[in-house]
C-alpha positions as CSV (number, residue, x, y, z in Angstrom):
1,M,-14.8,-48.4,-167.1
2,I,-14.0,-48.6,-170.8
3,E,-13.2,-45.4,-172.7
4,I,-13.1,-44.7,-176.5
5,N,-11.2,-41.7,-177.9
6,T,-13.4,-40.1,-180.5
7,K,-10.8,-37.3,-181.2
8,L,-13.5,-34.6,-181.3
9,H,-16.0,-34.0,-178.5
10,A,-18.8,-36.6,-178.5
11,C,-22.1,-34.7,-178.5
12,S,-24.7,-37.4,-179.3
13,I,-24.9,-41.2,-179.3
14,E,-27.6,-43.2,-181.1
15,S,-28.2,-47.0,-181.2
16,L,-28.7,-48.3,-184.8
17,G,-30.7,-51.2,-183.4
18,V,-28.5,-54.0,-184.8
19,D,-26.0,-56.2,-182.7
20,G,-24.9,-53.4,-180.4
21,I,-24.0,-51.1,-183.3
22,Y,-24.2,-47.4,-182.5
23,A,-23.4,-44.0,-184.0
24,C,-21.5,-41.2,-182.3
25,G,-21.8,-37.6,-183.5
26,T,-18.9,-35.3,-182.7
27,Y,-18.4,-31.6,-182.5
28,E,-15.5,-29.2,-181.9
29,L,-14.9,-25.6,-182.4
30,N,-11.5,-24.7,-183.9
31,E,-11.0,-21.3,-182.3
32,T,-7.9,-20.5,-184.3
33,E,-9.6,-20.8,-187.6
34,G,-13.1,-20.1,-186.4
35,V,-14.7,-23.2,-187.9
36,R,-16.7,-26.1,-186.4
37,L,-15.6,-29.6,-187.1
38,G,-17.7,-32.8,-187.0
39,E,-17.7,-36.5,-187.7
40,I,-20.1,-39.4,-187.6
41,V,-18.3,-42.5,-186.2
42,I,-20.0,-45.9,-186.1
43,F,-18.9,-48.5,-183.5
44,K,-19.7,-52.1,-182.7
45,G,-18.7,-52.3,-179.1
46,L,-15.2,-50.9,-179.1
47,E,-14.6,-51.6,-182.8
48,K,-14.8,-48.7,-185.2
49,L,-16.7,-49.8,-188.3
50,Y,-17.1,-46.5,-190.2
51,S,-16.6,-42.8,-190.1
52,V,-17.4,-39.8,-192.3
53,S,-16.5,-36.2,-191.8
54,C,-19.2,-33.5,-191.9
55,P,-19.0,-29.9,-192.9
56,S,-19.7,-28.8,-189.3
57,G,-20.4,-30.1,-185.9
58,I,-23.1,-32.7,-185.2
59,L,-25.2,-31.7,-182.3
60,D,-28.0,-34.4,-182.3
61,M,-29.0,-37.5,-184.2
62,K,-31.9,-39.9,-184.4
63,Y,-32.2,-43.3,-186.0
64,S,-35.3,-45.0,-187.3
65,H,-35.7,-48.1,-189.5
66,G,-32.7,-47.8,-191.7
67,K,-32.2,-44.0,-191.8
68,L,-30.1,-41.7,-189.6
69,C,-31.1,-38.1,-189.2
70,I,-28.6,-35.5,-188.0
71,V,-28.6,-31.8,-187.3
72,L,-25.5,-29.7,-187.9
73,S,-24.1,-26.6,-186.3
74,T,-24.5,-24.8,-189.7
75,G,-28.3,-25.0,-189.4
76,C,-28.7,-28.0,-191.6
77,L,-30.9,-31.2,-191.4
78,T,-29.5,-34.2,-193.1
79,I,-30.8,-37.8,-193.7
80,Y,-28.6,-40.8,-194.4
81,D,-29.5,-44.3,-195.5
82,V,-27.8,-46.8,-193.3
83,V,-26.5,-49.9,-195.2
84,F,-25.6,-52.9,-193.0
85,G,-23.2,-55.5,-194.4
86,D,-21.2,-58.5,-192.9
87,N,-19.8,-56.7,-189.9
88,T,-19.8,-53.4,-191.9
89,V,-21.9,-50.3,-192.0
90,E,-22.0,-47.5,-194.5
91,L,-23.9,-44.2,-194.8
92,N,-25.4,-43.0,-198.0
93,L,-26.5,-39.4,-198.2
94,L,-30.2,-39.2,-199.1
95,T,-31.2,-35.5,-198.7
96,S,-30.6,-32.4,-196.7
97,I,-32.0,-29.0,-196.1
98,D,-30.7,-25.7,-194.7
99,A,-32.6,-23.2,-192.7
100,E,-34.2,-20.5,-194.8
101,D,-33.2,-17.8,-192.3
102,D,-30.3,-17.4,-189.9
103,E,-31.3,-19.7,-187.1
104,G,-27.8,-20.3,-185.8
105,L,-27.0,-23.8,-184.7
106,F,-29.5,-26.6,-185.1
107,L,-29.5,-28.0,-181.6
108,S,-31.9,-31.1,-181.5
109,L,-34.3,-33.1,-183.6
110,D,-36.9,-35.8,-183.3
111,I,-39.0,-37.9,-185.7
112,D,-42.7,-38.1,-185.0
113,C,-43.2,-41.8,-185.8
114,R,-39.7,-43.3,-185.5
115,M,-41.0,-46.3,-183.5
116,N,-43.2,-47.3,-186.4
117,A,-42.0,-49.8,-189.0
118,D,-43.7,-47.7,-191.8
119,C,-42.0,-44.5,-190.6
120,W,-40.6,-43.5,-194.0
121,V,-43.6,-44.3,-196.2
122,V,-46.2,-42.3,-194.3
123,D,-46.5,-38.6,-193.7
124,T,-43.5,-38.2,-191.5
125,N,-42.5,-35.0,-189.7
126,I,-39.1,-34.1,-188.3
127,A,-38.9,-31.4,-185.6
128,V,-35.8,-29.3,-185.1
129,S,-35.0,-26.7,-182.4
130,T,-32.5,-23.9,-183.0
131,Q,-30.1,-21.6,-181.3
132,M,-32.3,-18.6,-182.1
133,G,-35.2,-20.2,-180.1
134,S,-37.2,-21.4,-183.0
135,I,-39.0,-24.7,-183.6
136,L,-39.0,-25.9,-187.2
137,I,-41.1,-28.8,-188.5
138,Y,-39.9,-30.5,-191.8
139,R,-42.0,-32.9,-193.8
140,Y,-40.2,-35.9,-195.2
141,I,-41.4,-36.6,-198.8
142,P,-40.4,-40.1,-200.0
143,A,-39.3,-40.7,-203.6
144,V,-42.3,-41.8,-205.7
145,D,-40.2,-43.9,-208.1
146,T,-36.6,-44.9,-209.0
147,T,-36.2,-41.7,-211.1
148,S,-37.0,-39.3,-208.2
149,T,-35.4,-38.5,-204.9
150,C,-36.7,-38.0,-201.4
151,R,-37.0,-34.4,-200.2
152,L,-37.5,-32.3,-197.1
153,Q,-39.9,-29.4,-196.9
154,L,-40.5,-26.8,-194.2
155,R,-44.2,-27.0,-193.1
156,N,-44.4,-25.4,-189.7
157,R,-42.4,-22.8,-187.9
158,V,-42.5,-20.9,-184.5
159,E,-40.1,-18.0,-184.2
160,S,-39.0,-17.0,-180.7
161,A,-40.6,-20.1,-179.1
162,H,-38.1,-19.5,-176.3
163,N,-37.1,-16.0,-175.3
164,M,-36.3,-14.0,-172.2
165,L,-36.6,-10.2,-171.8
166,K,-37.5,-10.0,-175.5
167,E,-34.3,-11.8,-176.6
168,N,-34.3,-15.2,-178.3
169,M,-32.9,-18.0,-176.2
170,P,-31.6,-21.3,-177.5
171,A,-34.2,-24.0,-177.7
172,W,-32.1,-26.9,-176.5
173,I,-34.6,-29.7,-177.0
174,V,-37.7,-30.6,-178.9
175,F,-39.4,-34.0,-178.9
176,F,-42.7,-35.6,-180.1
177,D,-45.4,-37.4,-178.2
178,P,-45.1,-40.8,-180.1
179,H,-48.6,-41.7,-179.1
180,T,-50.3,-38.9,-181.0
181,K,-47.7,-37.6,-183.5
182,N,-49.2,-34.1,-183.5
183,R,-48.1,-33.1,-180.0
184,L,-44.5,-32.0,-179.1
185,V,-42.6,-30.5,-176.2
186,S,-39.8,-28.0,-176.3
187,G,-37.4,-26.7,-173.7
188,G,-35.1,-23.7,-173.8
189,D,-32.4,-21.6,-172.1
190,D,-35.3,-19.5,-170.7
191,C,-35.9,-22.3,-168.1
192,I,-39.4,-22.9,-169.7
193,L,-41.0,-26.1,-170.8
194,R,-43.6,-25.6,-173.6
195,M,-46.1,-27.9,-175.2
196,W,-47.3,-27.5,-178.8
197,D,-49.9,-29.1,-181.2
198,L,-49.4,-29.4,-185.0
199,P,-52.2,-28.0,-187.1
200,C,-54.5,-30.4,-188.7
201,K,-53.1,-31.8,-192.0
202,G,-56.1,-30.5,-193.8
203,N,-54.9,-27.0,-193.1
204,I,-51.4,-27.6,-194.6
205,E,-51.1,-26.9,-198.3
206,E,-49.3,-29.7,-200.1
207,S,-46.7,-29.1,-202.8
208,T,-45.7,-31.2,-205.8
209,E,-42.3,-32.0,-207.3
210,E,-42.8,-29.1,-209.7
211,E,-44.2,-26.6,-207.3
212,E,-42.0,-25.9,-204.2
213,E,-43.9,-23.1,-202.7
214,V,-45.9,-24.1,-199.6
215,E,-47.6,-22.1,-196.9
216,V,-45.6,-22.4,-193.6
217,A,-48.1,-22.7,-190.7
218,S,-47.4,-22.0,-187.1
219,L,-47.9,-24.4,-184.1
220,H,-50.6,-24.2,-181.5
221,H,-49.2,-23.3,-178.1
222,I,-51.2,-25.4,-175.6
223,G,-49.3,-25.2,-172.3
224,K,-46.1,-24.4,-170.4
225,N,-44.3,-24.6,-167.1
226,S,-42.2,-21.6,-166.1
227,K,-41.6,-22.2,-162.4
228,S,-40.0,-25.6,-161.9
229,H,-36.8,-25.5,-163.9
230,T,-34.1,-23.2,-162.4
231,A,-31.8,-23.5,-165.4
232,G,-32.1,-24.3,-169.1
233,V,-34.2,-27.3,-170.2
234,T,-31.8,-29.4,-172.1
235,S,-33.3,-32.9,-172.7
236,G,-36.6,-34.7,-172.8
237,Q,-38.2,-38.0,-173.7
238,W,-41.8,-39.3,-173.8
239,H,-42.6,-42.6,-172.0
240,P,-42.7,-45.3,-174.7
241,T,-45.8,-47.1,-173.4
242,I,-47.6,-44.6,-171.0
243,S,-49.2,-42.0,-173.2
244,D,-49.5,-39.2,-170.6
245,I,-46.0,-39.3,-169.2
246,F,-42.7,-37.7,-170.2
247,A,-39.5,-36.6,-168.6
248,T,-37.2,-33.6,-168.9
249,G,-33.6,-32.8,-167.9
250,S,-32.1,-29.5,-167.0
251,Y,-28.9,-27.7,-166.4
252,D,-30.1,-27.4,-162.8
253,E,-29.2,-31.1,-162.4
254,Y,-32.7,-32.4,-162.0
255,V,-34.8,-34.9,-163.9
256,R,-38.5,-34.1,-163.8
257,V,-41.4,-36.5,-164.6
258,W,-44.6,-34.9,-166.0
259,D,-48.2,-35.7,-166.7
260,Q,-49.0,-33.9,-169.9
261,G,-52.4,-33.1,-168.7
262,N,-51.0,-31.0,-165.8
263,L,-47.9,-29.0,-166.3
264,A,-48.3,-26.9,-163.2
265,K,-46.2,-29.3,-161.1
266,P,-44.0,-32.3,-161.9
267,L,-45.0,-35.7,-160.7
268,L,-41.4,-36.4,-159.6
269,E,-38.1,-34.6,-159.2
270,I,-34.8,-36.5,-159.1
271,H,-31.6,-34.7,-158.3
272,T,-28.8,-36.1,-160.4
273,G,-25.9,-33.8,-159.3
274,R,-23.1,-34.5,-156.8
275,L,-24.3,-34.7,-153.2
276,S,-23.0,-31.9,-150.9
277,C,-20.7,-32.9,-148.1
278,Y,-21.0,-31.3,-144.7
């Protein structure tokens, strides 16, 4: 086994798709000063190529076609341009946006079309889940020319997407169905898996560079499972080629495989925890 000391706790790892290069997002709470620390570290194998400190802990990251998106413990979504050189990598800050209300930590994110080569030139959505149990959908607006900059705009929001006994619970994970782009799944500390649909684009008011106001629509709740997970739902991923299948992971140490058309019972349950000895 090979180990790398990242100094701070490693919370997320993401391949950058080039010659075994990957990024690691770190997070640590300095209890003495009451601040959260974070760093993006880029490696090629065991070799450290680049690092940059962030104003708070990095809890999740996703890479797609030259851009790295991260969410911070301060409730901030940030996008970097990844510049590859001769055995070098650099990150250039493109844009960022903070939560409009107190959502606590931003816990996870996903990009609706990150497997597509034209990801950043089409109408791209980025989903974020929060400590306060919300789901936020941001629209990525590319620069129209060399004199403008790309932007992020909040277009959809569900408050209290995950709650228990009328208290908001952390929404640990949110991820898109890459086969449709308008369907997503969330999981929370309430032990519930939920499925959502984005409203039709025709119902979303567009904004211009001069006019920032936009009507923030909700999501359509289309299904849930509240009986299978016995602890918080913490991870999830859609099958890359089979459109109806996705998997979730939970604090109960089970991986569950689902058919999106039937959330009443998982297709498969795999226990990943340590086996008991008798």
